[in-house]
Chimera marker file (.cmm) of the C-alpha trace (Angstrom):
<marker_set name="trace">
<marker id="1" x="-4.395" y="74.767" z="11.570" r="1" g="1" b="0" radius="0.5"/>
<marker id="2" x="-1.162" y="73.050" z="10.351" r="1" g="1" b="0" radius="0.5"/>
<marker id="3" x="-3.059" y="72.690" z="6.852" r="1" g="1" b="0" radius="0.5"/>
<marker id="4" x="-2.451" y="76.611" z="6.565" r="1" g="1" b="0" radius="0.5"/>
<marker id="5" x="1.334" y="76.723" z="6.887" r="1" g="1" b="0" radius="0.5"/>
<marker id="6" x="4.479" y="74.760" z="6.390" r="1" g="1" b="0" radius="0.5"/>
<marker id="7" x="6.858" y="75.448" z="9.349" r="1" g="1" b="0" radius="0.5"/>
<marker id="8" x="10.541" y="74.923" z="8.292" r="1" g="1" b="0" radius="0.5"/>
<marker id="9" x="12.887" y="74.705" z="11.129" r="1" g="1" b="0" radius="0.5"/>
<marker id="10" x="16.573" y="75.348" z="10.665" r="1" g="1" b="0" radius="0.5"/>
<marker id="11" x="18.332" y="73.514" z="13.248" r="1" g="1" b="0" radius="0.5"/>
<marker id="12" x="21.683" y="75.206" z="12.852" r="1" g="1" b="0" radius="0.5"/>
<marker id="13" x="22.551" y="75.529" z="16.328" r="1" g="1" b="0" radius="0.5"/>
<marker id="14" x="25.796" y="77.462" z="16.731" r="1" g="1" b="0" radius="0.5"/>
<marker id="15" x="27.898" y="79.001" z="19.337" r="1" g="1" b="0" radius="0.5"/>
<marker id="16" x="28.521" y="82.758" z="19.112" r="1" g="1" b="0" radius="0.5"/>
<marker id="17" x="31.939" y="83.421" z="17.636" r="1" g="1" b="0" radius="0.5"/>
<marker id="18" x="34.488" y="85.849" z="19.471" r="1" g="1" b="0" radius="0.5"/>
<marker id="19" x="36.955" y="88.049" z="17.791" r="1" g="1" b="0" radius="0.5"/>
<marker id="20" x="39.220" y="88.470" z="20.815" r="1" g="1" b="0" radius="0.5"/>
<marker id="21" x="41.452" y="85.555" z="22.109" r="1" g="1" b="0" radius="0.5"/>
<marker id="22" x="39.621" y="85.051" z="25.236" r="1" g="1" b="0" radius="0.5"/>
<marker id="23" x="37.406" y="82.212" z="25.899" r="1" g="1" b="0" radius="0.5"/>
<marker id="24" x="34.932" y="84.548" z="27.461" r="1" g="1" b="0" radius="0.5"/>
<marker id="25" x="32.552" y="86.475" z="25.404" r="1" g="1" b="0" radius="0.5"/>
<marker id="26" x="30.129" y="88.179" z="27.724" r="1" g="1" b="0" radius="0.5"/>
<marker id="27" x="28.588" y="87.846" z="30.973" r="1" g="1" b="0" radius="0.5"/>
<marker id="28" x="25.094" y="86.983" z="31.745" r="1" g="1" b="0" radius="0.5"/>
<marker id="29" x="22.643" y="89.440" z="33.539" r="1" g="1" b="0" radius="0.5"/>
<marker id="30" x="23.799" y="88.095" z="37.144" r="1" g="1" b="0" radius="0.5"/>
<marker id="31" x="27.457" y="88.526" z="36.108" r="1" g="1" b="0" radius="0.5"/>
<marker id="32" x="28.075" y="84.893" z="35.284" r="1" g="1" b="0" radius="0.5"/>
<marker id="33" x="30.840" y="84.236" z="32.610" r="1" g="1" b="0" radius="0.5"/>
<marker id="34" x="29.769" y="82.839" z="29.139" r="1" g="1" b="0" radius="0.5"/>
<marker id="35" x="32.158" y="80.573" z="27.570" r="1" g="1" b="0" radius="0.5"/>
<marker id="36" x="32.564" y="80.623" z="23.912" r="1" g="1" b="0" radius="0.5"/>
<marker id="37" x="35.687" y="77.934" z="23.276" r="1" g="1" b="0" radius="0.5"/>
<marker id="38" x="34.240" y="74.797" z="24.743" r="1" g="1" b="0" radius="0.5"/>
<marker id="39" x="35.403" y="71.321" z="24.266" r="1" g="1" b="0" radius="0.5"/>
<marker id="40" x="31.832" y="69.788" z="24.109" r="1" g="1" b="0" radius="0.5"/>
<marker id="41" x="29.008" y="72.005" z="22.739" r="1" g="1" b="0" radius="0.5"/>
<marker id="42" x="25.598" y="72.092" z="24.668" r="1" g="1" b="0" radius="0.5"/>
<marker id="43" x="22.969" y="69.568" z="23.486" r="1" g="1" b="0" radius="0.5"/>
<marker id="44" x="19.166" y="69.596" z="23.459" r="1" g="1" b="0" radius="0.5"/>
<marker id="45" x="18.251" y="66.190" z="25.089" r="1" g="1" b="0" radius="0.5"/>
<marker id="46" x="18.239" y="63.592" z="22.338" r="1" g="1" b="0" radius="0.5"/>
<marker id="47" x="20.228" y="65.569" z="19.867" r="1" g="1" b="0" radius="0.5"/>
<marker id="48" x="19.128" y="67.883" z="16.920" r="1" g="1" b="0" radius="0.5"/>
<marker id="49" x="16.465" y="65.529" z="15.679" r="1" g="1" b="0" radius="0.5"/>
<marker id="50" x="14.668" y="65.671" z="19.154" r="1" g="1" b="0" radius="0.5"/>
<marker id="51" x="15.158" y="69.634" z="19.048" r="1" g="1" b="0" radius="0.5"/>
<marker id="52" x="13.307" y="69.734" z="15.629" r="1" g="1" b="0" radius="0.5"/>
<marker id="53" x="10.566" y="67.594" z="17.012" r="1" g="1" b="0" radius="0.5"/>
<marker id="54" x="10.203" y="69.768" z="20.170" r="1" g="1" b="0" radius="0.5"/>
<marker id="55" x="10.169" y="72.952" z="17.972" r="1" g="1" b="0" radius="0.5"/>
<marker id="56" x="7.503" y="71.485" z="15.421" r="1" g="1" b="0" radius="0.5"/>
<marker id="57" x="5.377" y="70.172" z="18.074" r="1" g="1" b="0" radius="0.5"/>
<marker id="58" x="5.469" y="73.359" z="20.248" r="1" g="1" b="0" radius="0.5"/>
<marker id="59" x="5.774" y="76.332" z="17.738" r="1" g="1" b="0" radius="0.5"/>
<marker id="60" x="2.329" y="77.786" z="16.754" r="1" g="1" b="0" radius="0.5"/>
<marker id="61" x="2.408" y="80.115" z="13.788" r="1" g="1" b="0" radius="0.5"/>
<marker id="62" x="0.455" y="83.219" z="15.194" r="1" g="1" b="0" radius="0.5"/>
<marker id="63" x="-2.783" y="84.065" z="13.480" r="1" g="1" b="0" radius="0.5"/>
<marker id="64" x="-1.775" y="87.615" z="13.137" r="1" g="1" b="0" radius="0.5"/>
<marker id="65" x="1.164" y="86.719" z="11.213" r="1" g="1" b="0" radius="0.5"/>
<marker id="66" x="-0.778" y="84.373" z="9.118" r="1" g="1" b="0" radius="0.5"/>
<marker id="67" x="-3.397" y="87.169" z="8.483" r="1" g="1" b="0" radius="0.5"/>
<marker id="68" x="-0.557" y="89.511" z="7.588" r="1" g="1" b="0" radius="0.5"/>
<marker id="69" x="1.512" y="87.078" z="5.471" r="1" g="1" b="0" radius="0.5"/>
<marker id="70" x="4.534" y="87.498" z="7.603" r="1" g="1" b="0" radius="0.5"/>
<marker id="71" x="7.183" y="84.720" z="7.300" r="1" g="1" b="0" radius="0.5"/>
<marker id="72" x="10.986" y="84.607" z="7.682" r="1" g="1" b="0" radius="0.5"/>
<marker id="73" x="13.880" y="83.361" z="10.005" r="1" g="1" b="0" radius="0.5"/>
<marker id="74" x="13.967" y="84.603" z="13.651" r="1" g="1" b="0" radius="0.5"/>
<marker id="75" x="17.142" y="84.418" z="15.058" r="1" g="1" b="0" radius="0.5"/>
<marker id="76" x="17.329" y="83.996" z="18.855" r="1" g="1" b="0" radius="0.5"/>
<marker id="77" x="20.098" y="83.685" z="21.377" r="1" g="1" b="0" radius="0.5"/>
<marker id="78" x="20.204" y="82.222" z="24.663" r="1" g="1" b="0" radius="0.5"/>
<marker id="79" x="22.551" y="80.910" z="27.283" r="1" g="1" b="0" radius="0.5"/>
<marker id="80" x="22.892" y="77.149" z="28.303" r="1" g="1" b="0" radius="0.5"/>
<marker id="81" x="23.930" y="77.474" z="31.806" r="1" g="1" b="0" radius="0.5"/>
<marker id="82" x="26.169" y="74.907" z="33.449" r="1" g="1" b="0" radius="0.5"/>
<marker id="83" x="23.150" y="73.540" z="35.155" r="1" g="1" b="0" radius="0.5"/>
<marker id="84" x="21.693" y="72.972" z="31.673" r="1" g="1" b="0" radius="0.5"/>
<marker id="85" x="19.011" y="75.632" z="32.433" r="1" g="1" b="0" radius="0.5"/>
<marker id="86" x="18.069" y="78.131" z="29.577" r="1" g="1" b="0" radius="0.5"/>
<marker id="87" x="18.465" y="81.847" z="30.415" r="1" g="1" b="0" radius="0.5"/>
<marker id="88" x="18.844" y="85.166" z="28.812" r="1" g="1" b="0" radius="0.5"/>
<marker id="89" x="16.692" y="84.674" z="25.680" r="1" g="1" b="0" radius="0.5"/>
<marker id="90" x="16.673" y="87.164" z="23.115" r="1" g="1" b="0" radius="0.5"/>
<marker id="91" x="15.913" y="87.811" z="19.427" r="1" g="1" b="0" radius="0.5"/>
<marker id="92" x="18.917" y="89.045" z="17.315" r="1" g="1" b="0" radius="0.5"/>
<marker id="93" x="17.203" y="89.238" z="14.191" r="1" g="1" b="0" radius="0.5"/>
<marker id="94" x="13.664" y="90.005" z="14.385" r="1" g="1" b="0" radius="0.5"/>
<marker id="95" x="11.058" y="89.417" z="11.597" r="1" g="1" b="0" radius="0.5"/>
<marker id="96" x="7.751" y="90.206" z="13.027" r="1" g="1" b="0" radius="0.5"/>
<marker id="97" x="6.777" y="90.897" z="16.537" r="1" g="1" b="0" radius="0.5"/>
<marker id="98" x="4.252" y="87.904" z="16.733" r="1" g="1" b="0" radius="0.5"/>
<marker id="99" x="6.908" y="85.496" z="15.278" r="1" g="1" b="0" radius="0.5"/>
<marker id="100" x="9.496" y="86.731" z="17.463" r="1" g="1" b="0" radius="0.5"/>
<marker id="101" x="7.309" y="86.274" z="20.662" r="1" g="1" b="0" radius="0.5"/>
<marker id="102" x="6.497" y="82.789" z="19.685" r="1" g="1" b="0" radius="0.5"/>
<marker id="103" x="10.122" y="81.767" z="19.117" r="1" g="1" b="0" radius="0.5"/>
<marker id="104" x="10.948" y="83.099" z="22.591" r="1" g="1" b="0" radius="0.5"/>
<marker id="105" x="7.845" y="81.476" z="24.254" r="1" g="1" b="0" radius="0.5"/>
<marker id="106" x="8.975" y="78.030" z="22.623" r="1" g="1" b="0" radius="0.5"/>
<marker id="107" x="12.488" y="78.452" z="23.806" r="1" g="1" b="0" radius="0.5"/>
<marker id="108" x="11.532" y="79.258" z="27.376" r="1" g="1" b="0" radius="0.5"/>
<marker id="109" x="9.365" y="75.977" z="27.538" r="1" g="1" b="0" radius="0.5"/>
<marker id="110" x="12.539" y="73.859" z="26.396" r="1" g="1" b="0" radius="0.5"/>
<marker id="111" x="13.718" y="71.276" z="28.972" r="1" g="1" b="0" radius="0.5"/>
<marker id="112" x="17.191" y="71.430" z="30.425" r="1" g="1" b="0" radius="0.5"/>
<marker id="113" x="20.136" y="70.985" z="27.987" r="1" g="1" b="0" radius="0.5"/>
<marker id="114" x="23.167" y="68.920" z="28.535" r="1" g="1" b="0" radius="0.5"/>
<marker id="115" x="25.656" y="71.952" z="29.189" r="1" g="1" b="0" radius="0.5"/>
<marker id="116" x="28.740" y="72.536" z="27.386" r="1" g="1" b="0" radius="0.5"/>
<marker id="117" x="32.219" y="71.424" z="28.650" r="1" g="1" b="0" radius="0.5"/>
<marker id="118" x="35.558" y="72.926" z="28.948" r="1" g="1" b="0" radius="0.5"/>
<marker id="119" x="38.632" y="71.280" z="30.525" r="1" g="1" b="0" radius="0.5"/>
<marker id="120" x="36.205" y="68.621" z="31.982" r="1" g="1" b="0" radius="0.5"/>
<marker id="121" x="33.869" y="71.194" z="33.673" r="1" g="1" b="0" radius="0.5"/>
<marker id="122" x="30.442" y="72.262" z="32.729" r="1" g="1" b="0" radius="0.5"/>
<marker id="123" x="30.030" y="75.921" z="31.463" r="1" g="1" b="0" radius="0.5"/>
<marker id="124" x="27.813" y="78.556" z="30.767" r="1" g="1" b="0" radius="0.5"/>
<marker id="125" x="27.572" y="78.852" z="26.868" r="1" g="1" b="0" radius="0.5"/>
<marker id="126" x="25.724" y="80.955" z="24.453" r="1" g="1" b="0" radius="0.5"/>
<marker id="127" x="23.655" y="79.595" z="21.479" r="1" g="1" b="0" radius="0.5"/>
<marker id="128" x="22.324" y="81.088" z="18.575" r="1" g="1" b="0" radius="0.5"/>
<marker id="129" x="19.260" y="79.293" z="17.070" r="1" g="1" b="0" radius="0.5"/>
<marker id="130" x="17.536" y="80.321" z="13.788" r="1" g="1" b="0" radius="0.5"/>
<marker id="131" x="13.758" y="79.379" z="13.630" r="1" g="1" b="0" radius="0.5"/>
<marker id="132" x="12.219" y="79.669" z="10.153" r="1" g="1" b="0" radius="0.5"/>
<marker id="133" x="8.430" y="80.457" z="9.617" r="1" g="1" b="0" radius="0.5"/>
<marker id="134" x="7.086" y="79.662" z="6.123" r="1" g="1" b="0" radius="0.5"/>
<marker id="135" x="3.417" y="80.059" z="5.039" r="1" g="1" b="0" radius="0.5"/>
<link id1="1" id2="2" r="1" g="1" b="0" radius="0.2"/>
<link id1="2" id2="3" r="1" g="1" b="0" radius="0.2"/>
<link id1="3" id2="4" r="1" g="1" b="0" radius="0.2"/>
<link id1="4" id2="5" r="1" g="1" b="0" radius="0.2"/>
<link id1="5" id2="6" r="1" g="1" b="0" radius="0.2"/>
<link id1="6" id2="7" r="1" g="1" b="0" radius="0.2"/>
<link id1="7" id2="8" r="1" g="1" b="0" radius="0.2"/>
<link id1="8" id2="9" r="1" g="1" b="0" radius="0.2"/>
<link id1="9" id2="10" r="1" g="1" b="0" radius="0.2"/>
<link id1="10" id2="11" r="1" g="1" b="0" radius="0.2"/>
<link id1="11" id2="12" r="1" g="1" b="0" radius="0.2"/>
<link id1="12" id2="13" r="1" g="1" b="0" radius="0.2"/>
<link id1="13" id2="14" r="1" g="1" b="0" radius="0.2"/>
<link id1="14" id2="15" r="1" g="1" b="0" radius="0.2"/>
<link id1="15" id2="16" r="1" g="1" b="0" radius="0.2"/>
<link id1="16" id2="17" r="1" g="1" b="0" radius="0.2"/>
<link id1="17" id2="18" r="1" g="1" b="0" radius="0.2"/>
<link id1="18" id2="19" r="1" g="1" b="0" radius="0.2"/>
<link id1="19" id2="20" r="1" g="1" b="0" radius="0.2"/>
<link id1="20" id2="21" r="1" g="1" b="0" radius="0.2"/>
<link id1="21" id2="22" r="1" g="1" b="0" radius="0.2"/>
<link id1="22" id2="23" r="1" g="1" b="0" radius="0.2"/>
<link id1="23" id2="24" r="1" g="1" b="0" radius="0.2"/>
<link id1="24" id2="25" r="1" g="1" b="0" radius="0.2"/>
<link id1="25" id2="26" r="1" g="1" b="0" radius="0.2"/>
<link id1="26" id2="27" r="1" g="1" b="0" radius="0.2"/>
<link id1="27" id2="28" r="1" g="1" b="0" radius="0.2"/>
<link id1="28" id2="29" r="1" g="1" b="0" radius="0.2"/>
<link id1="29" id2="30" r="1" g="1" b="0" radius="0.2"/>
<link id1="30" id2="31" r="1" g="1" b="0" radius="0.2"/>
<link id1="31" id2="32" r="1" g="1" b="0" radius="0.2"/>
<link id1="32" id2="33" r="1" g="1" b="0" radius="0.2"/>
<link id1="33" id2="34" r="1" g="1" b="0" radius="0.2"/>
<link id1="34" id2="35" r="1" g="1" b="0" radius="0.2"/>
<link id1="35" id2="36" r="1" g="1" b="0" radius="0.2"/>
<link id1="36" id2="37" r="1" g="1" b="0" radius="0.2"/>
<link id1="37" id2="38" r="1" g="1" b="0" radius="0.2"/>
<link id1="38" id2="39" r="1" g="1" b="0" radius="0.2"/>
<link id1="39" id2="40" r="1" g="1" b="0" radius="0.2"/>
<link id1="40" id2="41" r="1" g="1" b="0" radius="0.2"/>
<link id1="41" id2="42" r="1" g="1" b="0" radius="0.2"/>
<link id1="42" id2="43" r="1" g="1" b="0" radius="0.2"/>
<link id1="43" id2="44" r="1" g="1" b="0" radius="0.2"/>
<link id1="44" id2="45" r="1" g="1" b="0" radius="0.2"/>
<link id1="45" id2="46" r="1" g="1" b="0" radius="0.2"/>
<link id1="46" id2="47" r="1" g="1" b="0" radius="0.2"/>
<link id1="47" id2="48" r="1" g="1" b="0" radius="0.2"/>
<link id1="48" id2="49" r="1" g="1" b="0" radius="0.2"/>
<link id1="49" id2="50" r="1" g="1" b="0" radius="0.2"/>
<link id1="50" id2="51" r="1" g="1" b="0" radius="0.2"/>
<link id1="51" id2="52" r="1" g="1" b="0" radius="0.2"/>
<link id1="52" id2="53" r="1" g="1" b="0" radius="0.2"/>
<link id1="53" id2="54" r="1" g="1" b="0" radius="0.2"/>
<link id1="54" id2="55" r="1" g="1" b="0" radius="0.2"/>
<link id1="55" id2="56" r="1" g="1" b="0" radius="0.2"/>
<link id1="56" id2="57" r="1" g="1" b="0" radius="0.2"/>
<link id1="57" id2="58" r="1" g="1" b="0" radius="0.2"/>
<link id1="58" id2="59" r="1" g="1" b="0" radius="0.2"/>
<link id1="59" id2="60" r="1" g="1" b="0" radius="0.2"/>
<link id1="60" id2="61" r="1" g="1" b="0" radius="0.2"/>
<link id1="61" id2="62" r="1" g="1" b="0" radius="0.2"/>
<link id1="62" id2="63" r="1" g="1" b="0" radius="0.2"/>
<link id1="63" id2="64" r="1" g="1" b="0" radius="0.2"/>
<link id1="64" id2="65" r="1" g="1" b="0" radius="0.2"/>
<link id1="65" id2="66" r="1" g="1" b="0" radius="0.2"/>
<link id1="66" id2="67" r="1" g="1" b="0" radius="0.2"/>
<link id1="67" id2="68" r="1" g="1" b="0" radius="0.2"/>
<link id1="68" id2="69" r="1" g="1" b="0" radius="0.2"/>
<link id1="69" id2="70" r="1" g="1" b="0" radius="0.2"/>
<link id1="70" id2="71" r="1" g="1" b="0" radius="0.2"/>
<link id1="71" id2="72" r="1" g="1" b="0" radius="0.2"/>
<link id1="72" id2="73" r="1" g="1" b="0" radius="0.2"/>
<link id1="73" id2="74" r="1" g="1" b="0" radius="0.2"/>
<link id1="74" id2="75" r="1" g="1" b="0" radius="0.2"/>
<link id1="75" id2="76" r="1" g="1" b="0" radius="0.2"/>
<link id1="76" id2="77" r="1" g="1" b="0" radius="0.2"/>
<link id1="77" id2="78" r="1" g="1" b="0" radius="0.2"/>
<link id1="78" id2="79" r="1" g="1" b="0" radius="0.2"/>
<link id1="79" id2="80" r="1" g="1" b="0" radius="0.2"/>
<link id1="80" id2="81" r="1" g="1" b="0" radius="0.2"/>
<link id1="81" id2="82" r="1" g="1" b="0" radius="0.2"/>
<link id1="82" id2="83" r="1" g="1" b="0" radius="0.2"/>
<link id1="83" id2="84" r="1" g="1" b="0" radius="0.2"/>
<link id1="84" id2="85" r="1" g="1" b="0" radius="0.2"/>
<link id1="85" id2="86" r="1" g="1" b="0" radius="0.2"/>
<link id1="86" id2="87" r="1" g="1" b="0" radius="0.2"/>
<link id1="87" id2="88" r="1" g="1" b="0" radius="0.2"/>
<link id1="88" id2="89" r="1" g="1" b="0" radius="0.2"/>
<link id1="89" id2="90" r="1" g="1" b="0" radius="0.2"/>
<link id1="90" id2="91" r="1" g="1" b="0" radius="0.2"/>
<link id1="91" id2="92" r="1" g="1" b="0" radius="0.2"/>
<link id1="92" id2="93" r="1" g="1" b="0" radius="0.2"/>
<link id1="93" id2="94" r="1" g="1" b="0" radius="0.2"/>
<link id1="94" id2="95" r="1" g="1" b="0" radius="0.2"/>
<link id1="95" id2="96" r="1" g="1" b="0" radius="0.2"/>
<link id1="96" id2="97" r="1" g="1" b="0" radius="0.2"/>
<link id1="97" id2="98" r="1" g="1" b="0" radius="0.2"/>
<link id1="98" id2="99" r="1" g="1" b="0" radius="0.2"/>
<link id1="99" id2="100" r="1" g="1" b="0" radius="0.2"/>
<link id1="100" id2="101" r="1" g="1" b="0" radius="0.2"/>
<link id1="101" id2="102" r="1" g="1" b="0" radius="0.2"/>
<link id1="102" id2="103" r="1" g="1" b="0" radius="0.2"/>
<link id1="103" id2="104" r="1" g="1" b="0" radius="0.2"/>
<link id1="104" id2="105" r="1" g="1" b="0" radius="0.2"/>
<link id1="105" id2="106" r="1" g="1" b="0" radius="0.2"/>
<link id1="106" id2="107" r="1" g="1" b="0" radius="0.2"/>
<link id1="107" id2="108" r="1" g="1" b="0" radius="0.2"/>
<link id1="108" id2="109" r="1" g="1" b="0" radius="0.2"/>
<link id1="109" id2="110" r="1" g="1" b="0" radius="0.2"/>
<link id1="110" id2="111" r="1" g="1" b="0" radius="0.2"/>
<link id1="111" id2="112" r="1" g="1" b="0" radius="0.2"/>
<link id1="112" id2="113" r="1" g="1" b="0" radius="0.2"/>
<link id1="113" id2="114" r="1" g="1" b="0" radius="0.2"/>
<link id1="114" id2="115" r="1" g="1" b="0" radius="0.2"/>
<link id1="115" id2="116" r="1" g="1" b="0" radius="0.2"/>
<link id1="116" id2="117" r="1" g="1" b="0" radius="0.2"/>
<link id1="117" id2="118" r="1" g="1" b="0" radius="0.2"/>
<link id1="118" id2="119" r="1" g="1" b="0" radius="0.2"/>
<link id1="119" id2="120" r="1" g="1" b="0" radius="0.2"/>
<link id1="120" id2="121" r="1" g="1" b="0" radius="0.2"/>
<link id1="121" id2="122" r="1" g="1" b="0" radius="0.2"/>
<link id1="122" id2="123" r="1" g="1" b="0" radius="0.2"/>
<link id1="123" id2="124" r="1" g="1" b="0" radius="0.2"/>
<link id1="124" id2="125" r="1" g="1" b="0" radius="0.2"/>
<link id1="125" id2="126" r="1" g="1" b="0" radius="0.2"/>
<link id1="126" id2="127" r="1" g="1" b="0" radius="0.2"/>
<link id1="127" id2="128" r="1" g="1" b="0" radius="0.2"/>
<link id1="128" id2="129" r="1" g="1" b="0" radius="0.2"/>
<link id1="129" id2="130" r="1" g="1" b="0" radius="0.2"/>
<link id1="130" id2="131" r="1" g="1" b="0" radius="0.2"/>
<link id1="131" id2="132" r="1" g="1" b="0" radius="0.2"/>
<link id1="132" id2="133" r="1" g="1" b="0" radius="0.2"/>
<link id1="133" id2="134" r="1" g="1" b="0" radius="0.2"/>
<link id1="134" id2="135" r="1" g="1" b="0" radius="0.2"/>
</marker_set>
């Protein structure tokens, strides 16, 4: 099936920026704070190269999207909790429902990340991850 498409991954992981002076941008669904101004960014185990390998080996271009010639960049956000667990995955820029759903599915399968740190303590951090699908 990989013959039918090229999956280009944009591994530009970035933390959501805040317009206020505060280090807290938001709260999780459970009320926990999300820190935006961290000393050390969260990291996928093995770094960005490992993240690219994980995405390329786990993402499957949905047949529906292939048949309808849908492609583009899905932008997702998720929280890397102080434990490294991934929570609160959401699509912030949609392309096509099947591509959006596939992006969320694969992010939900990710192993625990190394959490972000602030003042020597692990903190909850929001990550933005663009995933590009190209036929």
